[in-house]
C-alpha positions in Angstrom: 65.9 130.6 52.1 68.0 131.3 55.1 66.9 135.0 55.1 63.3 133.9 55.3 64.1 131.6 58.3 66.0 134.4 60.0 63.0 136.7 59.6 60.8 134.0 61.2 63.2 133.9 64.1 63.3 137.7 64.6 61.2 137.9 67.8 61.4 140.7 70.2 63.0 138.8 73.1 65.7 137.1 71.1 69.1 137.6 72.8 71.2 136.4 69.9 71.0 134.4 66.7 73.6 131.8 65.8 73.9 130.6 62.2 75.7 127.3 61.6 77.3 127.2 58.2 79.0 124.3 56.5 79.3 123.9 52.7 80.6 127.1 51.1 80.7 128.7 54.6 82.5 131.8 53.6 80.2 132.6 50.7 77.1 131.9 52.7 78.2 134.1 55.6 79.0 136.9 53.1 75.6 136.7 51.4 73.7 136.7 54.7 75.8 139.5 56.2 75.1 141.7 53.2 71.4 141.1 53.0 70.4 140.7 56.6 68.3 143.2 58.5 70.5 146.0 59.9 69.3 145.3 63.5 69.9 141.6 63.3 72.4 140.3 65.9 74.1 137.4 64.1 77.0 135.1 65.1 78.3 132.6 62.6 79.9 129.3 63.5 81.3 126.8 61.1 80.5 123.1 61.1 83.7 121.8 59.5 82.6 118.1 59.6 79.1 117.3 58.4 78.1 114.9 61.2 74.4 115.6 61.4 72.0 118.1 62.8 72.8 117.2 66.4 76.5 117.9 65.7 75.6 121.3 64.1 73.9 122.4 67.3 76.8 121.1 69.4 79.1 123.4 67.4 76.9 126.4 68.2 76.7 125.6 72.0 79.6 127.9 73.1 78.0 130.9 71.3 74.7 130.1 72.9 76.2 129.9 76.4 77.9 133.3 75.8 74.5 134.8 74.9 72.8 133.5 78.1 75.7 134.2 80.4 74.8 132.9 83.9 71.1 132.9 83.2 68.8 130.3 81.7 66.2 130.5 78.9 65.1 128.7 75.8 66.9 127.9 72.6 64.8 127.9 69.4 66.3 125.7 66.8 65.3 126.1 63.1 66.5 124.5 59.9 67.9 126.7 57.2 65.7 125.2 54.5 62.2 126.1 55.8 61.4 129.4 54.1 57.7 129.2 54.5 57.8 129.2 58.3 56.0 132.3 59.7 57.1 134.3 62.7 53.7 133.9 64.3 54.1 130.2 64.3 57.5 130.4 66.0 56.0 132.7 68.7 53.1 130.3 69.3 55.5 127.4 69.7 57.5 129.3 72.3 54.3 130.3 74.2 53.1 126.7 74.3 56.5 125.6 75.5 56.6 128.0 78.4 53.0 127.5 79.4 53.6 123.8 79.8 57.0 124.3 81.5 58.4 121.8 79.0 62.0 120.8 78.5 61.4 120.5 74.8 58.6 121.3 72.5 58.6 120.4 68.8 56.7 121.9 66.0 54.9 119.2 64.0 52.6 119.0 61.0 49.9 116.7 59.9 50.4 116.0 56.2 48.8 113.9 53.5 52.0 112.4 52.3 54.7 112.0 55.0 57.3 110.6 52.7 60.8 111.9 53.6 59.9 113.2 57.1 60.6 111.9 60.6 57.4 110.6 62.3 56.2 111.8 65.7 55.7 108.9 68.2 53.6 109.7 71.3 53.5 108.1 74.7 50.2 107.0 76.3 50.0 110.2 78.3 50.1 112.3 75.2 53.7 113.5 75.5 56.1 113.3 72.6 58.1 110.1 73.2 60.4 110.1 70.1 60.9 111.1 66.5 61.7 108.2 64.1 63.5 109.2 60.9 62.0 107.5 57.8 65.1 105.5 57.0 64.9 104.0 60.5 61.1 103.6 60.7 59.1 100.4 60.6 56.3 99.9 58.1 53.7 100.8 60.8 55.6 103.9 61.8 55.8 105.1 58.2 52.0 105.2 58.0 52.0 107.9 60.7 51.1 111.3 59.1 52.2 113.5 62.0 55.7 114.6 61.1 58.7 116.5 62.4 59.4 119.9 60.9 62.9 120.2 62.5 61.7 123.3 64.5 61.9 123.0 68.3 62.4 124.9 71.5 64.7 123.4 74.2 65.5 124.6 77.7 69.1 126.0 77.5 70.3 124.3 80.7 69.3 120.9 79.4 70.5 121.3 75.8 74.2 120.6 76.3 73.8 117.6 78.6 71.2 116.1 76.3 73.4 116.6 73.2 76.1 114.5 74.9 73.7 111.6 75.0 73.3 111.5 71.2 75.0 108.7 69.2 75.4 107.8 65.5 73.8 104.3 65.7 71.3 104.9 62.8 70.9 104.4 59.1 72.6 107.7 58.2 75.5 107.4 60.7 74.8 110.9 62.0 74.0 112.7 65.2 70.2 113.3 64.9 69.0 116.4 66.6 65.6 114.8 66.8 67.0 112.2 69.2 66.9 114.9 71.8 63.2 114.1 72.2 63.8 110.5 73.3 66.8 111.5 75.4 64.9 114.1 77.4 61.7 112.0 77.6 63.6 108.9 78.9 65.2 111.1 81.6 61.7 112.1 82.8 61.5 115.6 81.4 58.3 117.0 79.8 58.4 116.8 76.0 55.5 118.0 73.8 54.6 118.8 70.2 52.5 121.6 68.7 50.9 121.1 65.3 51.0 123.8 62.6 47.7 125.1 61.5 49.1 125.3 58.0 51.3 122.3 57.3 53.0 123.9 54.3 54.9 126.1 56.7 56.9 123.1 57.8 58.0 122.2 54.3 61.8 121.6 53.9 63.6 122.0 50.6 65.7 119.0 49.5 65.4 119.2 45.7 64.3 121.5 42.9 60.7 120.2 42.9 60.2 121.1 46.5 61.9 124.4 45.8 59.5 125.2 43.0 56.5 124.4 45.2 57.8 126.6 48.0 58.4 129.4 45.6 54.8 129.2 44.3 53.5 129.5 47.9 55.8 132.4 48.6 54.8 134.2 45.4 51.2 133.9 46.3 51.9 135.3 49.8 53.8 138.3 48.4 51.1 139.0 45.8 48.3 138.7 48.4 50.2 141.2 50.7 50.4 143.8 47.9 46.8 143.2 46.8 45.6 144.0 50.3 47.6 147.2 50.2 45.9 148.5 47.1 48.1 147.2 44.3 46.2 146.0 41.2 47.4 142.8 39.5 45.5 141.9 36.3 46.6 138.3 36.7 48.1 137.5 40.1 49.0 134.0 39.0 51.2 135.4 36.2 52.8 138.3 38.2 56.1 137.8 40.0 57.3 140.2 42.7 60.5 139.6 44.7 60.5 140.0 48.4 62.6 143.2 48.4 60.4 145.1 45.9 58.5 148.1 47.2 55.1 149.0 45.7 52.9 152.0 46.5 49.1 151.9 46.5 47.4 152.3 43.1 50.2 150.6 41.2 48.9 148.4 38.3 50.8 145.4 37.2 49.7 143.8 33.9 50.0 140.0 33.2 53.5 138.6 32.9 55.2 141.4 34.8 58.3 140.4 36.7 59.8 142.7 39.3 63.2 141.5 40.7 65.7 142.8 43.2 65.1 146.2 44.8 62.5 147.8 42.5 60.6 150.7 43.9 57.4 151.7 42.2 55.5 154.9 43.0 51.7 155.4 43.2 49.7 155.4 39.9 52.4 153.7 37.8 51.4 151.0 35.3 53.8 148.3 34.2 53.5 145.6 31.6 52.4 143.3 30.1 55.4 141.0 30.1 57.8 143.7 31.5 60.9 142.4 33.3 62.5 145.0 35.7 65.4 144.5 38.1 66.5 147.2 40.5 64.4 149.8 38.7 62.9 153.0 40.2 59.6 154.0 38.7 58.0 157.4 39.4 54.4 158.4 40.0 52.0 157.7 37.1 54.7 156.4 34.8 53.5 154.0 32.2 55.9 151.2 31.1 55.2 148.7 28.3 56.9 145.4 27.5 60.5 146.1 28.2 63.5 144.5 30.0 65.5 146.9 32.1 68.1 146.8 34.9 69.3 149.5 37.3 67.2 152.2 35.5 65.3 155.2 36.9 62.1 156.2 35.2 60.7 159.6 36.2 57.1 160.5 37.1 54.6 160.7 34.3 57.1 159.2 31.8 55.9 156.9 29.0 58.2 154.0 28.0 56.7 152.1 25.1 57.1 148.4 24.4 60.4 147.1 23.2 62.3 150.3 24.1 65.9 149.6 24.9 67.1 151.1 28.2 70.8 150.6 29.0 71.8 149.9 32.6 72.0 153.1 34.5 69.6 155.0 32.1 67.6 157.9 33.6 64.3 158.6 31.9 63.3 162.2 32.7 59.9 163.0 34.2 57.3 163.3 31.5 59.6 161.9 28.8 58.0 159.8 26.1 60.0 156.9 24.6 58.9 154.6 21.8 60.6 151.7 20.1 61.5 154.1 17.2 63.3 156.5 19.6 67.1 156.3 20.0 68.2 154.0 22.8 68.5 155.8 26.2 71.9 155.6 27.9 
């Protein structure tokens, strides 16, 4: 999830990206470092005490100040559990923020069921007055369907002073980052919100049910991307392609095919049905049936029939034909 969020934040004018880690910090930092984009400029800071989202940003302040030096700019704050957020939406938020010369601009969403989200409260002049978390909301406030996505842009010179105004006088006993809205608004600064065109982008992941829903959306996005690039999927709803997979045009994926890890499939290859490949390289015009294979190379024009056993590390030669009656390939 964090890698998707980092991708959404990878805009051209970003000076630095600070990732706040807490639970299992060493493991999380290692995983992100190994899988991040090579040109990503990341700094990790650890939030040793879990005192809320406002506290997490406070921990990151020294690294942010180093990035800006003596200058001023804007700080984009994103939650690590919003994998559906698109880079274009972050760019639009920053543009709106700068056009209005705002102190803070929040990304909001209008949803059918606002349960679990903080509600956006507006002043009479249309500016964003405050965000009320559900646990602190009144019955009337809970009926509001414009909600906080936890994505915001804040002017860097105002961020530190505003964070020092936060307190823990709330139902969770935490420093809420969203309280920055009321702090800056009450001090007379301009605070706005921009609504997402697609509210699913603002979905946060708090349990396995929400994770499954987000994964379904992401799978559809990935499949749509490959379909527009000339890949054939006999049943897109039953085809699963990981984000790191590379497919050439004219590849055909039959129903039930699952491609995981860093699979690379060349033009004209046909895979499935019900094939499960992980970290497999497939050559041009190869045909693969119902098999399960990991870290295998299959050459161009090869034919691997259903139920053939390929041991990890196997190398099927170009043009080779394997059937279930053939000896296992090692």
